[in-house]
C-alpha angles and dihedrals in degrees: 000000000000092000095042092053091051093058101033109128109238140174127194109208094158097065112110119221114295132228118207114226134182122216123193106224095179134348109300093006123098131173127207121232132186108220129198111192126195117216106280095014097198089064091062134061117251129224122201113202124206122193130214137250111320090358129114142193087288097061114128094239093050090050094045093050091045092053092050092047092049091053089053090057096259125142108231133210115193105200127204115207117231111299093005127120092027094305101124092123093059095074140021093217134077131244123248143169091260099062096099086141090074090061089044092051090054095047093046095050092050087053102040102034104027095039093226111171099206127032128174129185124211126180139181125216106321088009090056091054087051092051094048094044090052090048094052094046090053089052113155092350093068108130115250089243091065099084104175154324131238127190139186119208093338114197092230092160107046097184092053090049093051091050091048093051088048094060117112094242088060098053094119090056094045093046091053094045094048093044090050094045093047093048091050090047092054091051091047090052091050088058094043108023098160090053100046120044108182102212108144097021095105094060093053111117103160141044090247093053089048089054091045095048101033117011100045092038095055103027099057102260126131092232140317094293090053090047093052094045096051097040103046114107092213090085094059102036090101089065096057111121105171125070111285133186121204112185117178139154123242089218097051105140095208107031106054116218097224097086090055088066089063108126091232087074096046094044095050104086090196091067122082112196119198113183115170115188094243134036109103120218113334087326114103094163108187129207087232121098124229128023094351095057089098097043103188094055090058091048091051093053092042090052090055094044088054093055096045123101091190097066 
């Protein structure tokens, strides 16, 4: 199902025209977003969408969710993480699973500068970890305008995810991730050669090795284990104080189910966990035709509709 969803031919005729917008997430670093605004945007809820590892604002699950949200009268902001979607020149830094502050910067600017009254955030896989980490870090200080978070197959335990991707049965996924990460890193180094010497990159054969040799080295961590520990959303889920949806599949090949059994999820009444037995990784391809073909996308939008007072 994971592979089928990745190659499923899709069109998105329901998306209204987009406006490209840059957000400065820290001094010297910008990210590119693709925005779809309803007439009179302040009278509509807004959904910020965050893609997964090596994805972009053009990923099929992002476009599919955006189309469903637009049809339910949401404004939609499709966010590219740093360096993604062809934006390597917009920042001298790399992206990683700990940069929840980038999502927060977008959400807060929409609230404080645009005056939007209801903002939701939704993330997939790595993006889901970022959204949940941001929500937990906001805790009881979340602004009233931030109405909820929805996630699909969030990588809330990064070490467990790296180990799962490294299993022999998942070699095709790991090979694609590593090849893409290395290609992106070579291009980044060509733009900032003095900042990114690539010694050690050629020997990288796994996601964990990439995080040890590249991510930890250039993003301020002591190693892959330190990166995973400090960046996993699981450690802050107990602090979430707004409605949050976690939707994951028990057969996800890359995001193990065991971390979702942690009592911090069950004991936080703000979190709703949906964990069907099947669904793959961010796939959830239904036998139904129409809007429910990609089941998880519909659940994300329905969750946000249920929390909104503007709809």
